[in-house]
N, C-alpha and C positions, 0 to 999 in steps of 0.2 A: 308768660313765656313767648306767646305769639307776638305780643306787642314789642317785646325786647328784640325778637328776631327781625321784625319789620324795621324797627329803628336802626338796628345794626346794619342791615342790608342797605338802607337808605343812606346812612352816613358813609359807608364804604363806597357806594356807587358815586356819591358826590366827590369823595376823595380821589377815586380813580379817574373821574372825568377831568378834574383839575390837573392831575399829574400825567394825563395820557400822552402828552407830548414827549415825555421822558422814555416811555417804553411802548413800542408799537408792534403789532402783529405783522410779520412779513410772510409767513407761510403756515399752512395748516393741512394735516392729513387726518381724515376721519375714517380710516379703514383698518383700525386695530393694529397699527404699527406700534412697536415698543422700542424706545430709544434707550440705549445703555451708555453711550459715550458720544462726545462731540469735540472736534478740533477745528480751528480756523488756520488756513495756510497763510504764509506771508504774501502770497499773490491774491488773497482775498476770496478764497473758496471755503465754504463751510461743508465739512464732512460729518454725517451723522450715521452711527452704526447701531445695530440692534437686531431685531428679528421681526418677521411678518409671516403669519401663517405657519409658524414652525420652521422657517428657513432663515439663515443668516441674511441680513439686509444691510446695504450701504447706500446712502443718499449723498449726492453732491449738488450744492447750490452756490450761488454767489451771495454776497452779504446783503443784498436787497431781497433775497428770497426767491430769485429766479432759478428754477430747477434746471440743472444740467443733465442729470440722469438719476434713475433709481435702479439698482441691480440686486439680484438675489443669487445666493450661492448654495444650491441644494447639496446636502451631504448624503451619505449612503443611508442614514436613518433620519427620521423627522425629529424635530424638537431642539435643534441646535440654534445657538445665537452667538453673535459677536458680543463680547463683553468689554473689550478694551481696545484702544486705538492710539497710534502715534504716527507722525509724519517725519520723514527725513528732509534734508535741505533741498532735495530734488523732487519733493512732494510725492515720493513713494509712500505707500500706506502699509503699515504693519498692524495686524489684528490678532487678538487672542479670541478663540471661540470655544464654547463648551456646550455640553448638554447637561442640564441640572440633574442632580441625584445620580450621576454616573461618574466614571473616571475617563470619559471620552472628551479629550481636550486637544487643541492644536494651536499653532501659530502659523500665520501665512503672510506673504508679501504680495501686494498688488501695485501696479503702476498707477499713475495719476488718473488714468482712464478707467480704472477698476478691473484691469485684466490681471489674472493670477499669474505670478512668476514662480512661486514655490510654496509648498505646504510641508510642515514638519509636525508629526503626531507624537513626538517623544515627551511633551510636557504632560504632567499628570495632575492629580488633585481631585478633591471631591467638593462640589459646590451645590448649595441648596437651591440657588436660582441665579441666572445670569445677571439679573439686575443688581445683586448685592455681592457679586464675586469680588474678592479682595485681590485684584490683579493690578500690578504696577509694571509699566513698560518704559524702558529708557534706551537711548541710542548713544554710543560713544565709540569713536575710532572704528567705524564700520562693523560694530557688533551690537546686537540686540539683546538687552538684558531683560529678563522677565522674572519678577518676584511673584510667586504664587503659593497658595495654600496646598499643602500635601496632606490633607485630612485623611486619616485612616479609620475605617469603621470597625476595626478589630477591637476586641475586649481583652486586656485593657487598651484604651486608645493610645496611639503613638502618632500624635500630630506634629508636623514640622512645617517650616517654611523653607522654600527652595529658591535659589537663584539659578536659572537656566540661561545660558548665553549661546546665541546663535550667530552664525555668519550672515550678514545682511545680503551677501552676494548670492549664496546658494542655499541658505537655510540650515546648513549642517550644524550639529550640536558641538560647541567648542568647550564648554565648561559647565559643570553641574556641582553646586555646593549646597549641602543641607545645613540649615541653621538649627541645630538640635536644641539649643537653649531657648528657642522661640516657641516651645510647646505651650499651648494655651494662650499665646499672644495673638493679637489681631493687627494686621497691617491695613490701615485705611488707604483708600485710593487718593493719591495726590495727582494733580494735573497741571503741569508736570511737577515732580518733586524738586525742591531747591537743590542745587548742586554747589556745595560750599567746601572749599579747601580740598578739592579732588574727591569728594564723596557726596552721594545722594543722601538726603536727610529725610527720615520718616519718623513721625510720632506714632507710637503704638498704644495699646490699651493702658500700659502702666510704665512706659519708658520711651527711649529714643533709640532708633536703629540708624547706623551710618554704614553705607555700602559703597565700596570702591568699585570702579569699572572692572578690576581684575577678579571680582567676586569675593574678596575678603571683606569682613564686616566687624563692627563692634556694637555692643548693646549696653545702654546705660539705664539701669532701673531707677525710677524716680520716687518709688515708695508712695507716700501719701500725696505727693504733688503730681497727680495724674494729669497729663496734658490732654488737650483736645486734639482735633485734627489739624495738622500743620498746614497753614495756608501761605506762609512767607517766612523766609530768612532775610535778615537785614544786613546791609554792608557794615553797619556799626557793630555787628556781632550778636544781635538778639534774634528772637523768634516770635511769631504771632500765631496763635491757634484759635480755633472756634469750637464750641461744644454746647451742650444743653444743661440747663439748671432745672431740676425737677422739684416742685413744691408739692409735698405729699399730704398737705392739710386736708385735701379732699381725696380720700383714698380711692373712691370709685371713679374719679375723673381728675387725676393730678395735673396741675398746671405746669407747663414747660416754658422756659424763657431762654433766648440765645445769650451766650456768654463769649466775650472775646478776651483772651489772656495774653499778656506780654511777658516774655521771659528774657533774661540776660543771656550772655554767651555761654554760661555754665548751666543753663536751664534752671536757674533760680527764679521763682515766680515773682513778678513785679505787680504792675497794675492789672486790675480785672474790671471789665466794663460789661454791664448787662444791657442788652439791646432789646427794645420792644418797639415794634412799628407804631408810629404816631397814631395812625388811624384805627389801631386795635385797642388803644388805651381806654376806650369807653367801657370795655368789659374785661378788666384785668383778672376777675375771679373765675372766668369761665373759658377764656381763650387759651389755646395751646398753639405754640409755634415752634418750628423745627428748622435749623440750618441744614441745607443740603450741599452747599458748596460756597467757597469764597476764594477770590483770586486778587492779587495785587495788579492794578492797572496803571500804566504810566499816565500821569497827570489826572488820574481819576481816584487814586487812593485804593481802598479796599472795596470791592464790589462782590455782593453775594446774592444767593437765591435761597428760597425756603418755602415752607408750606405752613398755613395756619388752619385751625379748625375751631369751631364753636359748637359745643354739644355734639350731636351726631348728624346734624342736618346741613351745616354750612361748612364749606371748605374752599380754599383758594390758594393761590401762590402769590409771592411777592419778590421784588427785586430791591436791593438796598445799596447805599453808598455810605462809607464810613471814613472819616479822617484818621489815618493810622497814627498820627502824633498823639492824639488825646482820646481816641475812641468815640468821638462825637458823631452822632447820626446826622448826615448831611441831607440825604434824600431817601425816600422809599416810595415805591409804587405797589399798590395792592390790586390784584386781579381777582374778580369774582367770576367764577365759571366752572366750579367743580373740577379744578385742575391743580396739579402740582407743578412747581417750577424747581427742577432738581439738577439741572446742568447749566454751567456757565463757561464760556470760552472766549478767547480774545486773540487778536493779532495787534500790530502796532496802531491800527486805526479804528478797529471795530470791536464791540462787545456784543455777543449773542447769548441769550438765555433760552432754555428749552424746557418745556413741560409736557407732562402726560395729561390728556383730556379724560375726564371721568373720575368719579369718586370711588366706586366699588369695583370697577373694571376699566381696563385701558381701552378707550375708544379711539385713540389716535394720539398724535403729537402736534405741538404748536410751537413755533419759533418766534422769538421776540428780538427786535433790535433795541439795544439799550443806549440811550443818548443823554446820560447825566452830564451836568456841566463839569468843566475842569475846576479843580480846587488846588489851593496852595498848601503844601506840607513839606516837612524836612526829611522824613524817613526815606531812605533809599533801599531798594529791594534787590536781592539776588533771586531771580525767579525761575531760571531755566538753565539747562545744560548749554544751550547755544550761547547765552550771554557769557558764561564762564569760559567756554571754548574760545570766544572772541578775545577774551583777555589773555589766554594762553597761546594764541597763535603766534605771538612774538618769539616764543621759544622754538627754534628749529633744531630738532635733535635727530641724530642718526645712530643706529647700532650696526656695526659692520665687523666681520661678515656675519650674515644671518641667513641660513643656518651656519653654525660654527662647530669646529671640532673641540672647542673648549675655551680657547682664547678669543676674546672679542674686544672691540673698542667702542666707547661711547663718546660722541662729540656733540657740541652744542655751540650756538652763536652767543650764548649767555653763560655766566658762571654757574657750573653745576655744584649745588650744595651737598646733596645726598643722593645715593643710589641704593634702592632697596630691591631685593630679588625674592620673589615668592614662588611657591609651587602653585599648580592650578587649583589646589585645595585651599589656597589662601594662607599657607604656612610660611612665615618669614624665615628665609635661610641666611641672608646676608644683609648687613646694613653698613654701607661704606660712606665715610665723610670724605668729600672730594675737594671742594673749593678750587676748582679749575675748570677750563672749558673742555678738557679731555680726560678720559679715564680708561686704563687698560685693565681688564678683569679676566678671571678664569673660573670656570665651573667644571668640576671633574666628572660629575654624573650626567649621563645622557638623559634627555627628556625635554619637556616643554615648560618654559618658565615665563613669568610676568615680571618685567622690570619697571619700577616706578622711579622716575627721574625728577628731582625737585631742584629748582634754581633758587637764587638768592632772593627773588621776589615772592617765594612761596608758591609759584606756579608749578603744577605737576603734569608730567607727560608719561604715558604708558606705552610700553612696547612689548611685543611677544617675541621671545627668543627660543630658537630650537637648537639644542646641543645634540649632535649626532654621535 
């Protein structure tokens, strides 16, 4: 056993030195910081959120690891942490915070300098730990949507998932939708979720959830075809997920292996690729490896991060690159240092990976710059809300008057195909076929409604309408 361990460490250390030019350490903190999320702005700044010493923490660096600042946000009670983070086009920062094992949760907005602009404590939910909180955050048309677990500790349990929507201007709660049929489901964290045909796409424990910016949603149960965590939607109509395959032949120490699955536009399972890091192939009967995240990168294909372990004594992280056309492993880099590598983020030019230092306890965090080579592939991705919004910016639509006494007009610079009107609870009231650049409509009942306007190109625009 000792000889095997020495041989393993020797082989891995050689492999790491050969590949070291692909992944380089750019920043390290050895003061028990815990990182829970990371984003990279278009202007090239890296934001890392989490906690330190029981206080919410936010770090800002450039992509070379030069620290801009570290800030802490003490709450009235100790033990809080930021769990999820997203930026808008002006580099304002939106964060979800929680205290584990409680219902104490909040969302807040900071400017790019880390100064607090507003806080809203109306979100709820029960989370076992901030590191694993199933929080998703998205921005569309100046509204912040938060999908969160509303776990209830009552007996019998009554667990739901909730979409809470807030004004990005002042943080006021705009909409609240409970997804009652999501009981006992689990929403993985996507960063960010693909935005396809006017909806955010999430893969759940046993199906697929599609959420519109107005809060309406549909859920598709996949039965035995359980998807993994969705990392990409493709412009050709398919989806790519990643998950774990467990081999239970050794019941005391089951082996796990990474799996990448390709689905068509109807979520029918196609090709499945098992991934095993090249440098770990010497001990296939005793190595366990876990995917922690995967993202599509322009000219880079699929890039992901994970953790491997051998027995109970050896542990490390790895970063890998895969061709999305055929699932072929192009590159991987193994790091030995009792660390995990569990977050990966990108902008147009840079990919950053982040890991926790320490095997049994968090000793700090370490940031890596990933510089894998460009590869040729045919798959095109739909990766974020911003890319889809760029496509829909050609549709200039107005609703007038708003507020209205009941009669209102919709006009567009493109042919309007359909107009759908929903209540704030996501109930469809009207579905009009227009095929014109103008439409005059009427609603008899006063209230606040969401209008979904679809043009001939399939692009969708949302507007909020107030009937007085």
